[in-house]
C-alpha positions in Angstrom: 63.7 -101.6 34.7 64.8 -102.5 30.8 64.0 -100.4 27.9 60.9 -100.8 25.6 62.1 -101.5 22.8 59.4 -102.2 21.0 60.0 -105.7 20.2 58.2 -107.5 17.6 58.8 -111.4 19.2 60.9 -110.9 22.5 62.2 -113.9 23.5 62.2 -115.2 27.1 64.9 -114.2 29.5 65.5 -118.2 30.0 66.1 -118.8 26.8 68.2 -115.8 26.0 70.5 -116.6 28.5 71.1 -120.6 27.3 71.7 -118.6 23.9 74.0 -116.7 25.0 75.8 -119.7 26.9 75.9 -121.6 23.7 77.3 -118.6 22.1 80.3 -118.2 24.9 81.1 -121.7 25.1 81.1 -122.3 21.2 83.6 -119.7 20.8 85.7 -120.7 23.9 85.4 -124.8 23.2 86.9 -122.6 19.4 90.3 -121.2 21.2 90.7 -124.4 23.4 90.7 -126.6 20.8 93.2 -124.4 18.8 95.7 -124.6 22.4 95.1 -127.9 22.1 96.5 -128.6 18.2 99.0 -126.2 19.4 100.3 -128.0 22.4 100.7 -124.8 24.7 100.2 -125.4 28.0 97.2 -123.1 30.1 97.3 -121.8 33.7 93.8 -120.6 33.5 91.6 -122.5 36.0 88.3 -121.2 34.6 86.4 -118.9 32.5 82.9 -118.5 33.9 79.9 -116.9 31.7 77.2 -114.9 33.5 74.2 -112.6 32.0 74.2 -109.2 33.2 71.4 -106.1 32.9 73.6 -103.6 31.8 77.2 -104.5 31.0 79.7 -105.9 28.8 83.4 -107.0 30.0 85.5 -109.1 31.7 87.2 -109.4 34.6 90.1 -112.0 35.7 91.0 -113.0 39.4 93.9 -116.1 40.8 93.1 -117.3 37.2 90.1 -117.6 37.0 88.2 -114.9 34.5 84.3 -114.2 34.5 82.7 -112.4 31.3 79.8 -110.7 31.8 77.3 -110.1 28.8 74.6 -107.1 28.7 71.1 -108.9 29.2 70.2 -104.7 28.2 72.5 -104.9 25.1 71.4 -108.3 23.8 67.7 -106.7 24.0 68.5 -104.3 21.9 70.5 -106.1 19.4 67.0 -108.5 19.3 65.0 -106.2 18.8 66.7 -104.3 16.3 66.8 -108.1 13.8 63.6 -108.1 14.8 62.1 -105.4 13.3 64.7 -105.9 10.4 63.6 -108.4 8.9 59.7 -108.4 10.1 57.7 -108.6 6.8 56.7 -104.4 6.5 60.9 -104.2 6.5 61.4 -106.7 3.4 63.7 -104.1 1.4 66.0 -105.3 4.0 65.7 -108.7 3.6 66.1 -108.6 -0.2 69.3 -107.2 0.1 70.6 -109.3 2.4 69.4 -111.8 0.8 69.7 -110.9 -2.6 66.0 -111.9 -3.7 63.5 -110.4 -5.0 60.4 -112.2 -2.7 60.1 -112.2 0.7 59.9 -115.0 2.8 59.2 -115.8 6.1 61.2 -118.8 7.1 64.4 -117.4 5.1 63.9 -114.4 7.3 64.5 -116.3 10.5 67.0 -118.1 9.1 68.8 -114.2 8.1 67.7 -113.4 11.4 68.8 -116.0 13.7 71.9 -116.1 11.8 73.2 -112.2 12.2 72.1 -112.4 15.9 74.6 -115.0 16.4 77.4 -112.7 14.2 77.1 -110.2 16.4 77.1 -111.3 19.9 79.9 -114.1 19.2 82.0 -110.8 18.1 80.6 -109.4 21.2 82.2 -112.9 23.3 85.0 -112.9 21.2 86.2 -109.8 21.4 85.8 -110.3 25.9 87.4 -113.8 25.4 90.4 -111.8 23.4 90.8 -109.6 26.6 91.2 -112.8 28.6 94.0 -115.1 25.8 96.5 -112.5 25.0 96.8 -111.4 28.2 95.6 -107.9 28.7 94.0 -108.0 32.1 97.2 -109.4 33.7 99.2 -106.8 31.9 97.4 -104.5 33.3 97.3 -105.9 36.7 101.1 -106.0 36.2 102.4 -103.1 34.0 102.4 -99.2 34.7 99.9 -98.4 31.7 98.5 -94.8 30.0 95.2 -94.3 28.0 96.9 -95.5 24.7 97.6 -98.8 26.0 94.5 -99.2 26.8 93.3 -98.0 23.0 95.7 -100.7 21.7 93.9 -103.4 23.7 90.7 -102.4 23.2 92.7 -102.1 19.0 94.2 -106.1 19.9 90.5 -107.6 21.2 89.2 -106.3 18.0 91.9 -107.9 15.6 91.4 -111.0 18.2 87.6 -111.3 17.5 87.4 -110.5 14.0 90.5 -113.4 13.1 88.4 -115.4 15.0 84.8 -115.1 13.6 86.0 -115.1 10.5 88.6 -118.9 11.0 85.0 -120.3 13.0 82.0 -118.7 10.4 83.1 -117.7 6.5 84.2 -121.4 5.0 81.9 -122.9 2.9 81.0 -125.4 5.0 79.0 -122.5 6.8 77.1 -122.1 2.9 76.2 -125.3 3.1 74.5 -125.5 6.5 72.9 -122.8 6.4 71.3 -123.9 2.1 70.3 -126.9 3.9 68.3 -125.7 6.6 65.6 -124.3 4.0 66.7 -126.5 1.1 67.6 -124.2 -1.1 70.6 -121.6 -2.3 70.0 -118.8 0.1 73.6 -117.7 0.5 74.9 -117.9 -3.0 78.7 -117.8 -2.3 81.6 -117.4 0.7 81.5 -113.9 -0.9 78.1 -112.9 0.3 78.9 -115.0 3.1 81.5 -112.8 4.1 79.7 -108.9 3.3 76.6 -110.6 5.7 79.5 -111.1 8.5 80.7 -107.5 7.5 77.4 -106.1 7.9 76.0 -108.3 11.1 79.3 -106.6 13.0 78.6 -102.6 11.5 75.3 -102.9 12.8 76.6 -104.2 16.4 78.7 -101.3 16.2 76.3 -99.2 15.4 74.2 -100.0 18.2 76.5 -98.7 20.5 75.5 -95.7 20.0 77.9 -94.1 17.6 75.1 -91.9 16.7 74.6 -90.9 20.0 74.3 -87.2 20.2 75.4 -86.9 24.6 77.9 -90.3 23.7 80.8 -88.6 26.6 84.4 -89.7 25.5 86.3 -92.8 25.8 89.2 -92.7 26.9 89.4 -96.5 26.6 88.6 -96.7 23.2 89.8 -95.2 19.6 86.3 -93.0 18.5 83.9 -95.0 17.6 83.6 -93.7 14.4 87.0 -94.4 13.5 86.9 -97.8 15.1 84.1 -98.7 12.5 86.2 -98.2 9.2 89.1 -100.2 11.1 86.9 -102.9 12.1 85.7 -103.2 8.6 88.4 -102.8 7.3 90.2 -106.1 9.0 87.9 -108.2 8.3 88.3 -107.2 4.6 91.2 -108.7 4.7 91.6 -111.1 7.1 88.5 -112.7 4.7 90.8 -112.4 1.9 93.1 -113.9 3.2 91.9 -116.8 4.2 89.5 -117.8 1.5 91.4 -115.9 -1.0 95.2 -116.3 -0.4 95.2 -119.6 2.1 92.6 -121.9 1.1 91.7 -119.9 -2.3 87.4 -120.6 -1.6 86.9 -117.4 -3.1 87.1 -117.2 -7.0 87.9 -112.7 -5.9 89.1 -111.2 -3.2 86.7 -108.6 -1.5 89.2 -106.0 -1.2 88.5 -105.1 -4.6 85.4 -103.7 -4.0 86.5 -102.6 -0.4 85.4 -99.3 -0.8 81.5 -100.6 -1.3 81.9 -102.8 1.0 82.6 -99.8 3.6 80.3 -97.6 2.2 77.3 -100.8 2.8 78.6 -101.1 6.1 78.4 -97.1 7.0 75.1 -97.1 5.7 74.1 -99.8 8.4 74.1 -97.1 11.3 70.8 -95.2 9.4 68.2 -97.4 9.9 70.0 -99.1 13.7 69.4 -94.2 14.5 65.7 -94.9 12.6 65.2 -97.3 15.1 67.2 -95.9 18.4 64.9 -92.9 17.7 61.9 -94.4 17.3 62.6 -96.5 20.7 63.0 -94.2 22.5 60.9 -91.3 21.5 64.0 -90.0 20.5 66.4 -87.7 18.0 69.6 -88.3 20.3 70.9 -90.4 17.4 72.0 -88.9 13.9 74.7 -90.0 11.3 75.6 -86.0 11.8 77.0 -86.7 15.6 79.9 -86.9 16.8 81.4 -86.0 12.5 84.2 -84.8 14.8 85.5 -87.6 16.0 86.7 -88.1 12.0 89.5 -84.8 12.4 92.9 -84.4 11.8 94.0 -84.4 15.5 91.7 -87.6 15.9 93.3 -89.5 12.7 96.7 -88.3 13.0 96.1 -89.9 16.8 94.6 -93.0 16.2 97.9 -93.3 12.6 100.3 -92.8 15.1 98.6 -95.6 18.2 98.6 -98.0 15.2 102.3 -97.3 14.6 102.6 -98.1 18.4 100.6 -101.4 18.1 102.0 -102.9 16.0 105.9 -102.4 17.0 105.0 -102.7 20.2 101.8 -105.1 21.2 103.5 -107.9 20.7 106.8 -107.0 23.1 104.5 -105.6 26.3 102.2 -109.0 25.8 103.9 -111.8 25.0 105.2 -112.6 28.5 101.4 -112.7 29.6 99.5 -113.9 26.4 97.6 -118.0 26.5 97.6 -118.3 22.8 101.1 -118.5 20.5 104.1 -115.2 21.1 102.5 -114.1 17.4 99.1 -111.7 18.3 96.3 -110.9 16.4 98.1 -107.9 14.8 96.3 -107.3 11.8 98.9 -105.5 9.0 
């Protein structure tokens, strides 16, 4: 049984599966087109996509990969955005949209877009494990817990890069504004911050503030993972839209601390929502603050240094992308 997430307008299972499969198809096609432009031969026979009740993961055998996406986690994402974009929470809409008056049709545009971004980030993360050769590396090489952490870091970098390449473009601003025949996305910078917030929300929904969360040996502590991902998103956004293509008037890194404050604040309404759904007090921003301790920070910095020095060499023979992997400097 799925938990009751007190959803206002739950989507039927068939529509959920259709939506998630379209997310996967658009992400995978985007990568395949990159490989085609680079004239890069690929040894994969196929990548299948399934909606699973509980798990989100990726496996590969005999050059056939399978991605599973958790239905339970999607329901949590869907329920959260449905709740936050309801008229009762109009302040959330006003902050996201920078508009003074709540309008349901515009709220639905933002709701659907942010759900799509949140799910797409997870899909690109799993595709990063496949296309950057992580599964083949694990199958063929001896590895440590630090190696697992580096692979997860690399999958985050892959997802951050690909999602911004795909969405953080003036054409997305035009497309969304055309849906309502009005400028709801005020600028490319505005779009970027909406994307950052959607990714911060998905990370917060993965139980950053849950009291009884077990320590993970394969991931950097989640409270440290959040600032790393957001910092890298800002770097990539600035590179694509200020340095490379000159679309933006200023660098978002100039307001880095403000963006970080906004993204960290996303945990508060997420925790309130989860506590309400489960009639609990287990989610709190004070929980797991020990993950910011000096020991974890030093360990993460050591992994980062090792990641930037060693990952490309370790994965080069297994990566299906170009030799240069998605490692954010």
